[in-house]
C-alpha positions in Angstrom: 128.7 -20.8 5.0 127.9 -20.4 8.7 126.2 -23.4 10.3 124.7 -23.7 13.8 124.0 -27.2 15.3 121.7 -27.1 18.3 121.7 -30.2 20.5 118.9 -30.6 23.1 119.2 -34.3 24.0 121.4 -36.4 26.2 121.4 -39.4 23.9 125.1 -40.3 23.3 124.5 -41.5 19.8 122.8 -38.2 18.7 125.5 -36.1 20.3 128.3 -38.2 18.8 126.7 -37.9 15.3 126.3 -34.1 15.7 130.0 -33.7 16.5 130.9 -36.0 13.6 128.8 -33.9 11.2 130.2 -30.7 12.6 133.8 -31.9 12.2 133.0 -32.9 8.6 131.6 -29.5 7.9 134.7 -27.9 9.4 136.8 -29.9 6.9 134.8 -28.3 4.2 135.9 -24.9 5.5 132.5 -23.9 6.9 132.1 -21.9 10.1 130.4 -24.2 12.6 128.9 -23.5 16.0 127.4 -26.1 18.3 125.0 -24.9 20.9 124.3 -27.3 23.8 121.0 -26.9 25.4 119.4 -28.6 28.4 120.6 -32.1 29.2 123.2 -32.1 26.3 125.5 -29.8 28.4 126.7 -32.9 30.2 128.0 -34.4 27.0 131.4 -35.3 28.4 129.8 -37.6 31.0 128.2 -39.6 28.1 131.5 -40.5 26.6 132.0 -44.3 26.0 134.0 -46.8 23.9 131.2 -46.9 21.3 130.6 -43.1 21.3 133.9 -41.3 21.9 132.3 -37.9 22.4 135.2 -36.3 24.3 137.6 -37.1 21.4 135.3 -35.6 18.8 134.6 -32.5 20.8 138.3 -32.0 21.3 138.9 -32.3 17.5 136.0 -29.9 17.0 137.4 -27.1 19.2 140.9 -27.6 18.0 139.7 -27.2 14.4 138.3 -23.7 15.3 134.7 -24.9 15.9 132.8 -22.8 18.4 131.0 -24.6 21.3 128.4 -22.8 23.5 126.4 -24.1 26.4 
């Protein structure tokens, strides 16, 4: 199945959960694309101890997920 996740917010918790969901879907052998729109393109600057967005995005891209901004 092909899945597209569109993120349009700069809330770290929302972005973190989107990457978590996308990584889970990749484990299920789905094709997943994340499209970052608007303020979400600065997702790396929102990384924190509670929401390790950089780590999840790295796992996503290394697992053959596609990331567009």
